[in-house]
Structure formats: C-alpha cells, structure tokens
N, CA, C and O atoms as CSV, one atom per row, in Angstrom:
chain,resi,resn,atom,element,x,y,z
A,1,UNK,N,N,45.294,37.681,-57.021
A,1,UNK,CA,C,44.030,37.423,-56.358
A,1,UNK,C,C,44.032,36.043,-55.688
A,1,UNK,O,O,43.666,35.917,-54.519
A,2,UNK,N,N,44.449,35.002,-56.437
A,2,UNK,CA,C,44.466,33.653,-55.873
A,2,UNK,C,C,45.454,33.555,-54.717
A,2,UNK,O,O,45.204,32.854,-53.736
A,3,UNK,N,N,46.575,34.261,-54.835
A,3,UNK,CA,C,47.568,34.256,-53.757
A,3,UNK,C,C,46.973,34.890,-52.505
A,3,UNK,O,O,47.199,34.409,-51.395
A,4,UNK,N,N,46.219,35.958,-52.681
A,4,UNK,CA,C,45.574,36.625,-51.555
A,4,UNK,C,C,44.600,35.686,-50.856
A,4,UNK,O,O,44.531,35.654,-49.627
A,5,UNK,N,N,43.849,34.923,-51.644
A,5,UNK,CA,C,42.902,33.971,-51.064
A,5,UNK,C,C,43.645,32.917,-50.252
A,5,UNK,O,O,43.230,32.573,-49.145
A,6,UNK,N,N,44.743,32.406,-50.801
A,6,UNK,CA,C,45.535,31.414,-50.073
A,6,UNK,C,C,46.039,31.989,-48.755
A,6,UNK,O,O,45.957,31.331,-47.718
A,7,UNK,N,N,46.555,33.205,-48.790
A,7,UNK,CA,C,47.067,33.822,-47.565
A,7,UNK,C,C,45.954,34.021,-46.541
A,7,UNK,O,O,46.184,33.877,-45.340
A,8,UNK,N,N,44.746,34.353,-47.008
A,8,UNK,CA,C,43.603,34.483,-46.100
A,8,UNK,C,C,43.269,33.131,-45.466
A,8,UNK,O,O,42.976,33.054,-44.273
A,9,UNK,N,N,43.316,32.078,-46.266
A,9,UNK,CA,C,43.023,30.734,-45.754
A,9,UNK,C,C,44.089,30.294,-44.744
A,9,UNK,O,O,43.777,29.626,-43.758
A,10,UNK,N,N,45.324,30.666,-44.992
A,10,UNK,CA,C,46.387,30.355,-44.031
A,10,UNK,C,C,46.161,31.091,-42.712
A,10,UNK,O,O,46.414,30.542,-41.639
A,11,UNK,N,N,45.687,32.323,-42.793
A,11,UNK,CA,C,45.381,33.076,-41.565
A,11,UNK,C,C,44.237,32.419,-40.804
A,11,UNK,O,O,44.252,32.365,-39.575
A,12,UNK,N,N,43.238,31.918,-41.544
A,12,UNK,CA,C,42.134,31.210,-40.884
A,12,UNK,C,C,42.645,29.951,-40.188
A,12,UNK,O,O,42.242,29.644,-39.066
A,13,UNK,N,N,43.528,29.233,-40.860
A,13,UNK,CA,C,44.113,28.037,-40.253
A,13,UNK,C,C,44.925,28.407,-39.021
A,13,UNK,O,O,44.857,27.725,-37.998
A,14,UNK,N,N,45.684,29.475,-39.118
A,14,UNK,CA,C,46.482,29.942,-37.978
A,14,UNK,C,C,45.563,30.301,-36.800
A,14,UNK,O,O,45.891,30.013,-35.649
A,15,UNK,N,N,44.419,30.928,-37.087
A,15,UNK,CA,C,43.462,31.278,-36.034
A,15,UNK,C,C,42.867,30.023,-35.396
A,15,UNK,O,O,42.689,29.970,-34.180
A,16,UNK,N,N,42.561,29.015,-36.210
A,16,UNK,CA,C,42.048,27.753,-35.671
A,16,UNK,C,C,43.086,27.090,-34.765
A,16,UNK,O,O,42.748,26.529,-33.722
A,17,UNK,N,N,44.337,27.160,-35.171
A,17,UNK,CA,C,45.410,26.600,-34.342
A,17,UNK,C,C,45.486,27.307,-32.996
A,17,UNK,O,O,45.622,26.668,-31.952
A,18,UNK,N,N,45.397,28.613,-33.032
A,18,UNK,CA,C,45.481,29.392,-31.799
A,18,UNK,C,C,44.300,29.096,-30.877
A,18,UNK,O,O,44.441,29.119,-29.654
A,19,UNK,N,N,43.140,28.819,-31.465
A,19,UNK,CA,C,41.937,28.585,-30.674
A,19,UNK,C,C,41.827,27.153,-30.162
A,19,UNK,O,O,41.053,26.883,-29.244
A,20,UNK,N,N,42.587,26.240,-30.742
A,20,UNK,CA,C,42.469,24.824,-30.386
A,20,UNK,C,C,43.432,24.457,-29.263
A,20,UNK,O,O,44.651,24.481,-29.428
A,21,UNK,N,N,42.856,24.123,-28.134
A,21,UNK,CA,C,43.683,23.666,-27.016
A,21,UNK,C,C,43.778,22.140,-26.990
A,21,UNK,O,O,44.508,21.571,-26.179
A,22,UNK,N,N,43.037,21.483,-27.883
A,22,UNK,CA,C,42.998,20.020,-27.896
A,22,UNK,C,C,44.159,19.390,-28.668
A,22,UNK,O,O,44.373,18.181,-28.583
A,23,UNK,N,N,44.901,20.191,-29.414
A,23,UNK,CA,C,46.016,19.655,-30.199
A,23,UNK,C,C,47.233,19.403,-29.319
A,23,UNK,O,O,47.569,20.209,-28.450
A,24,UNK,N,N,47.884,18.273,-29.559
A,24,UNK,CA,C,49.133,18.030,-28.849
A,24,UNK,C,C,50.226,18.902,-29.475
A,24,UNK,O,O,50.072,19.409,-30.586
A,25,UNK,N,N,51.312,19.065,-28.757
A,25,UNK,CA,C,52.381,19.969,-29.190
A,25,UNK,C,C,52.967,19.556,-30.539
A,25,UNK,O,O,53.255,20.415,-31.373
A,26,UNK,N,N,53.144,18.261,-30.763
A,26,UNK,CA,C,53.704,17.785,-32.026
A,26,UNK,C,C,52.822,18.119,-33.212
A,26,UNK,O,O,53.319,18.533,-34.259
A,27,UNK,N,N,51.517,17.944,-33.058
A,27,UNK,CA,C,50.580,18.265,-34.140
A,27,UNK,C,C,50.565,19.762,-34.406
A,27,UNK,O,O,50.535,20.202,-35.555
A,28,UNK,N,N,50.586,20.533,-33.331
A,28,UNK,CA,C,50.606,21.991,-33.476
A,28,UNK,C,C,51.850,22.426,-34.248
A,28,UNK,O,O,51.763,23.246,-35.162
A,29,UNK,N,N,52.997,21.881,-33.881
A,29,UNK,CA,C,54.242,22.232,-34.567
A,29,UNK,C,C,54.218,21.789,-36.027
A,29,UNK,O,O,54.725,22.491,-36.901
A,30,UNK,N,N,53.632,20.630,-36.288
A,30,UNK,CA,C,53.537,20.122,-37.655
A,30,UNK,C,C,52.693,21.059,-38.524
A,30,UNK,O,O,53.065,21.363,-39.657
A,31,UNK,N,N,51.572,21.507,-37.995
A,31,UNK,CA,C,50.715,22.428,-38.740
A,31,UNK,C,C,51.386,23.783,-38.932
A,31,UNK,O,O,51.305,24.368,-40.012
A,32,UNK,N,N,52.041,24.280,-37.898
A,32,UNK,CA,C,52.727,25.569,-38.014
A,32,UNK,C,C,53.849,25.486,-39.041
A,32,UNK,O,O,54.059,26.426,-39.808
A,33,UNK,N,N,54.560,24.383,-39.058
A,33,UNK,CA,C,55.626,24.182,-40.037
A,33,UNK,C,C,55.063,24.160,-41.456
A,33,UNK,O,O,55.658,24.729,-42.371
A,34,UNK,N,N,53.920,23.505,-41.637
A,34,UNK,CA,C,53.278,23.471,-42.949
A,34,UNK,C,C,52.890,24.876,-43.399
A,34,UNK,O,O,53.116,25.246,-44.551
A,35,UNK,N,N,52.312,25.653,-42.498
A,35,UNK,CA,C,51.936,27.031,-42.829
A,35,UNK,C,C,53.166,27.810,-43.280
A,35,UNK,O,O,53.126,28.511,-44.291
A,36,UNK,N,N,54.252,27.687,-42.536
A,36,UNK,CA,C,55.488,28.396,-42.893
A,36,UNK,C,C,56.015,27.944,-44.248
A,36,UNK,O,O,56.455,28.768,-45.050
A,37,UNK,N,N,55.972,26.631,-44.511
A,37,UNK,CA,C,56.437,26.106,-45.800
A,37,UNK,C,C,55.599,26.643,-46.955
A,37,UNK,O,O,56.136,27.000,-48.004
A,38,UNK,N,N,54.293,26.697,-46.763
A,38,UNK,CA,C,53.408,27.207,-47.816
A,38,UNK,C,C,53.681,28.679,-48.069
A,38,UNK,O,O,53.746,29.109,-49.221
A,39,UNK,N,N,53.842,29.457,-47.007
A,39,UNK,CA,C,54.130,30.886,-47.181
A,39,UNK,C,C,55.434,31.094,-47.944
A,39,UNK,O,O,55.517,31.976,-48.799
A,40,UNK,N,N,56.446,30.294,-47.645
A,40,UNK,CA,C,57.711,30.399,-48.379
A,40,UNK,C,C,57.524,30.006,-49.845
A,40,UNK,O,O,58.075,30.652,-50.736
A,41,UNK,N,N,56.753,28.957,-50.094
A,41,UNK,CA,C,56.538,28.483,-51.467
A,41,UNK,C,C,55.798,29.513,-52.307
A,41,UNK,O,O,56.069,29.658,-53.499
A,42,UNK,N,N,54.874,30.222,-51.694
A,42,UNK,CA,C,54.102,31.232,-52.415
A,42,UNK,C,C,54.998,32.389,-52.833
A,42,UNK,O,O,54.803,32.971,-53.900
A,43,UNK,N,N,55.977,32.725,-52.004
A,43,UNK,CA,C,56.861,33.852,-52.296
A,43,UNK,C,C,58.072,33.468,-53.143
A,43,UNK,O,O,58.779,34.341,-53.644
A,44,UNK,N,N,58.313,32.169,-53.304
A,44,UNK,CA,C,59.486,31.699,-54.048
A,44,UNK,C,C,59.117,31.403,-55.502
A,44,UNK,O,O,57.944,31.223,-55.830
A,45,UNK,N,N,60.130,31.356,-56.367
A,45,UNK,CA,C,59.864,30.950,-57.745
A,45,UNK,C,C,59.374,29.501,-57.779
A,45,UNK,O,O,59.671,28.732,-56.864
A,46,UNK,N,N,58.631,29.120,-58.816
A,46,UNK,CA,C,58.129,27.746,-58.906
A,46,UNK,C,C,59.264,26.726,-58.817
A,46,UNK,O,O,60.363,26.947,-59.326
A,47,UNK,N,N,58.969,25.602,-58.155
A,47,UNK,CA,C,59.973,24.547,-58.018
A,47,UNK,C,C,59.330,23.188,-58.257
A,47,UNK,O,O,58.112,23.068,-58.392
A,48,UNK,N,N,60.175,22.177,-58.306
A,48,UNK,CA,C,59.694,20.815,-58.516
A,48,UNK,C,C,58.978,20.263,-57.288
A,48,UNK,O,O,58.236,19.287,-57.403
A,49,UNK,N,N,59.176,20.850,-56.139
A,49,UNK,CA,C,58.631,20.337,-54.882
A,49,UNK,C,C,57.230,20.845,-54.565
A,49,UNK,O,O,56.704,20.540,-53.494
A,50,UNK,N,N,56.611,21.608,-55.458
A,50,UNK,CA,C,55.326,22.218,-55.139
A,50,UNK,C,C,54.241,21.197,-54.824
A,50,UNK,O,O,53.419,21.435,-53.939
A,51,UNK,N,N,54.218,20.073,-55.521
A,51,UNK,CA,C,53.204,19.058,-55.277
A,51,UNK,C,C,53.302,18.433,-53.904
A,51,UNK,O,O,52.320,17.896,-53.391
A,52,UNK,N,N,54.462,18.497,-53.312
A,52,UNK,CA,C,54.671,17.924,-51.983
A,52,UNK,C,C,53.796,18.630,-50.955
A,52,UNK,O,O,53.255,17.983,-50.059
A,53,UNK,N,N,53.649,19.945,-51.071
A,53,UNK,CA,C,52.847,20.696,-50.106
A,53,UNK,C,C,51.394,20.254,-50.138
A,53,UNK,O,O,50.779,20.075,-49.087
A,54,UNK,N,N,50.839,20.077,-51.322
A,54,UNK,CA,C,49.452,19.617,-51.426
A,54,UNK,C,C,49.296,18.251,-50.778
A,54,UNK,O,O,48.302,17.990,-50.100
A,55,UNK,N,N,50.269,17.388,-50.983
A,55,UNK,CA,C,50.234,16.066,-50.362
A,55,UNK,C,C,50.291,16.147,-48.851
A,55,UNK,O,O,49.595,15.404,-48.159
A,56,UNK,N,N,51.118,17.045,-48.333
A,56,UNK,CA,C,51.218,17.226,-46.879
A,56,UNK,C,C,49.895,17.712,-46.302
A,56,UNK,O,O,49.461,17.254,-45.246
A,57,UNK,N,N,49.256,18.649,-47.012
A,57,UNK,CA,C,47.965,19.162,-46.543
A,57,UNK,C,C,46.952,18.023,-46.500
A,57,UNK,O,O,46.235,17.869,-45.511
A,58,UNK,N,N,46.887,17.227,-47.558
A,58,UNK,CA,C,45.931,16.119,-47.602
A,58,UNK,C,C,46.211,15.095,-46.500
A,58,UNK,O,O,45.277,14.562,-45.901
A,59,UNK,N,N,47.475,14.819,-46.232
A,59,UNK,CA,C,47.829,13.889,-45.150
A,59,UNK,C,C,47.334,14.409,-43.801
A,59,UNK,O,O,46.827,13.643,-42.982
A,60,UNK,N,N,47.483,15.706,-43.578
A,60,UNK,CA,C,47.034,16.287,-42.313
A,60,UNK,C,C,45.514,16.315,-42.223
A,60,UNK,O,O,44.956,16.158,-41.137
A,61,UNK,N,N,44.838,16.514,-43.351
A,61,UNK,CA,C,43.372,16.459,-43.356
A,61,UNK,C,C,42.923,15.089,-42.850
A,61,UNK,O,O,42.051,14.994,-41.987
A,62,UNK,N,N,43.519,14.042,-43.387
A,62,UNK,CA,C,43.156,12.686,-42.961
A,62,UNK,C,C,43.460,12.462,-41.482
A,62,UNK,O,O,42.704,11.789,-40.781
A,63,UNK,N,N,44.555,13.022,-41.021
A,63,UNK,CA,C,44.960,12.847,-39.621
A,63,UNK,C,C,43.981,13.519,-38.655
A,63,UNK,O,O,43.675,12.968,-37.597
A,64,UNK,N,N,43.491,14.709,-39.016
A,64,UNK,CA,C,42.698,15.508,-38.087
A,64,UNK,C,C,41.193,15.444,-38.304
A,64,UNK,O,O,40.448,15.982,-37.485
A,65,UNK,N,N,40.714,14.811,-39.371
A,65,UNK,CA,C,39.317,14.947,-39.748
A,65,UNK,C,C,38.319,14.487,-38.691
A,65,UNK,O,O,37.237,15.069,-38.612
A,66,UNK,N,N,38.611,13.506,-37.897
A,66,UNK,CA,C,37.627,13.055,-36.913
A,66,UNK,C,C,37.708,13.810,-35.597
A,66,UNK,O,O,36.685,14.052,-34.955
A,67,UNK,N,N,38.903,14.179,-35.193
A,67,UNK,CA,C,39.061,14.803,-33.879
A,67,UNK,C,C,39.050,16.331,-33.901
A,67,UNK,O,O,38.763,16.961,-32.883
A,68,UNK,N,N,39.356,16.924,-35.041
A,68,UNK,CA,C,39.476,18.381,-35.115
A,68,UNK,C,C,38.797,18.905,-36.389
A,68,UNK,O,O,39.478,19.305,-37.333
A,69,UNK,N,N,37.460,18.901,-36.415
A,69,UNK,CA,C,36.752,19.284,-37.647
A,69,UNK,C,C,37.021,20.719,-38.105
A,69,UNK,O,O,37.051,20.971,-39.310
A,70,UNK,N,N,37.213,21.656,-37.194
A,70,UNK,CA,C,37.485,23.041,-37.597
A,70,UNK,C,C,38.828,23.144,-38.299
A,70,UNK,O,O,38.953,23.831,-39.313
A,71,UNK,N,N,39.822,22.469,-37.767
A,71,UNK,CA,C,41.144,22.487,-38.384
A,71,UNK,C,C,41.085,21.786,-39.734
A,71,UNK,O,O,41.707,22.229,-40.699
A,72,UNK,N,N,40.332,20.685,-39.800
A,72,UNK,CA,C,40.181,19.970,-41.064
A,72,UNK,C,C,39.541,20.859,-42.113
A,72,UNK,O,O,39.975,20.872,-43.265
A,73,UNK,N,N,38.521,21.595,-41.731
A,73,UNK,CA,C,37.865,22.510,-42.666
A,73,UNK,C,C,38.842,23.567,-43.166
A,73,UNK,O,O,38.892,23.858,-44.362
A,74,UNK,N,N,39.614,24.136,-42.256
A,74,UNK,CA,C,40.599,25.150,-42.650
A,74,UNK,C,C,41.667,24.543,-43.556
A,74,UNK,O,O,42.094,25.183,-44.517
A,75,UNK,N,N,42.106,23.317,-43.263
A,75,UNK,CA,C,43.098,22.647,-44.109
A,75,UNK,C,C,42.541,22.377,-45.503
A,75,UNK,O,O,43.249,22.539,-46.497
A,76,UNK,N,N,41.275,21.966,-45.580
A,76,UNK,CA,C,40.655,21.736,-46.888
A,76,UNK,C,C,40.603,23.019,-47.710
A,76,UNK,O,O,40.799,22.987,-48.925
A,77,UNK,N,N,40.342,24.135,-47.059
A,77,UNK,CA,C,40.308,25.413,-47.768
A,77,UNK,C,C,41.699,25.801,-48.259
A,77,UNK,O,O,41.846,26.344,-49.354
A,78,UNK,N,N,42.714,25.524,-47.452
A,78,UNK,CA,C,44.094,25.783,-47.871
A,78,UNK,C,C,44.443,24.896,-49.062
A,78,UNK,O,O,45.057,25.362,-50.022
A,79,UNK,N,N,44.055,23.620,-49.008
A,79,UNK,CA,C,44.332,22.694,-50.113
A,79,UNK,C,C,43.676,23.178,-51.399
A,79,UNK,O,O,44.281,23.118,-52.469
A,80,UNK,N,N,42.459,23.649,-51.296
A,80,UNK,CA,C,41.754,24.165,-52.467
A,80,UNK,C,C,42.449,25.395,-53.030
A,80,UNK,O,O,42.594,25.531,-54.245
A,81,UNK,N,N,42.877,26.287,-52.153
A,81,UNK,CA,C,43.580,27.495,-52.602
A,81,UNK,C,C,44.918,27.137,-53.246
A,81,UNK,O,O,45.310,27.758,-54.233
A,82,UNK,N,N,45.620,26.147,-52.703
A,82,UNK,CA,C,46.876,25.687,-53.310
A,82,UNK,C,C,46.617,25.132,-54.708
A,82,UNK,O,O,47.362,25.419,-55.645
A,83,UNK,N,N,45.568,24.342,-54.839
A,83,UNK,CA,C,45.228,23.768,-56.143
A,83,UNK,C,C,44.907,24.869,-57.152
A,83,UNK,O,O,45.283,24.771,-58.319
A,84,UNK,N,N,44.220,25.903,-56.709
A,84,UNK,CA,C,43.888,27.019,-57.603
A,84,UNK,C,C,45.131,27.761,-58.077
A,84,UNK,O,O,45.132,28.365,-59.150
A,85,UNK,N,N,46.186,27.711,-57.273
A,85,UNK,CA,C,47.450,28.343,-57.659
A,85,UNK,C,C,48.349,27.388,-58.440
A,85,UNK,O,O,49.417,27.776,-58.914
A,86,UNK,N,N,47.911,26.148,-58.568
A,86,UNK,CA,C,48.715,25.164,-59.277
A,86,UNK,C,C,49.866,24.629,-58.457
A,86,UNK,O,O,50.852,24.134,-59.004
A,87,UNK,N,N,49.742,24.728,-57.143
A,87,UNK,CA,C,50.805,24.251,-56.243
A,87,UNK,C,C,50.390,22.910,-55.671
A,87,UNK,O,O,51.131,22.317,-54.886
C-alpha cells in the first residue's frame, strides 16, 4: 500500500515536470534522475544508501520552493511517502 502511494506521488511529480515550462534543462534532468533513482530503490532490496534519496528530495525542495511551488509540493509528498516506507 505504501509503495503504491509513493508511485502515485512520483507520477504526480512527473506530471508537474511535464507541465512546467519554467524549469531549465539541468533542473528538469536532475528531477527526472531523482524519480528514476527512487523507482529503482523501491524495486531493489534495502541498501545502505536509502537515506541519500530522502536527502536529495529535501535538497531539491529547498532549491525549488520559491520559484516552483507546484513542484515543491509534489516533492514534499514524495519525501513523505519515502519516509513512510522507511527510505
């Protein structure tokens, strides 16, 4: 159930990315890479690097919070879903 919620939140983030024309290419690639990393982590056995993903999400929240509130909201939801999974 929690994994399903995380995947739904990732889809919401992906939709926000697709709808945002204000993001520069580097930021877009950074967010897409994070989404891919999270999807791989969810499907892989637990590892020592799981906390790194939560940190990356929080770093991106801080980066985008003033200029891209929709993306920030979606990132916060992903961070919450990751925390619920213990990642």
